[in-house]
N, C-alpha and C positions, 0 to 999 in steps of 0.2 A: 202497555207501557207501565213499568213499575215506577211509582213516584217516591221521591224522598219526603221526609217529614216536612221540610221547608216548602216543597211544592204542594203537598196535601193541604197545608194550612195557609197558603198564600192568599192574602186578602185582596190582591189585585186581579187575579185571573180566574177566580171561581165565581160563577153566577150564583147568586143567593136569591132566586125567585124574582118575581116582578120585573119591572123595567130596570135596565142596566145603563146607568149614565156614566160619565167620565169618573173614573176612580183616580184621584190625584196621586201621582208618584213623586213629583217634585214641584215645589211651589216656592220659588225664590223671587225677590223683587225684580219685576220686569219680565219674568218668564214662568210659564206653567207647563206641566207635562202630565199626561194621564193615559190610562188604558181604557178603551171603550169597545163594547161589543155592538156591532151593527149587523144588519141583515146579511151582509156578505162576509162576515167574519170579524176577527179582532183587528183593531187599529190602534196606533199610537197617535195621540193628539197633542199638539204643541201650540202654544199661544205666546205672542210677544205683546208688550205694552202698546206698541204702535199699531195694534189691530191685525198683525200678521198671524194667520192661523194655518196650520198644516194638519192633515189627517192622512196617514199612510198605513197600509196593511203590514202586520207583523206575523212572524211564524212562531216566535217564542216570547214568553213573558219576559220583559226586561228586568224584572225583580227576582224571579226564582228560576228562570231558564226553562220552565216547562214548555214542551211543544204544544202549541195551541191548535194543531191540526190532527192530533192523535186522540184516540179514545183512552180513558183512564181505566185502570184495573181496580 
């Protein structure tokens, strides 16, 4: 897969060594969203003020559109 410059430099979907915790994508009052790498792949994490939390698998980075299931060139 040939990556665009935006995809090559995306700060959200590239693992930079060590542990990978939630990388915030959106943080507005009452709502947070981030990208997280877990043992079973990439997930989108969302959280509401009333303690509602959701984690679900994603196939593409929501910021740069890079496929998270393909090898990079």
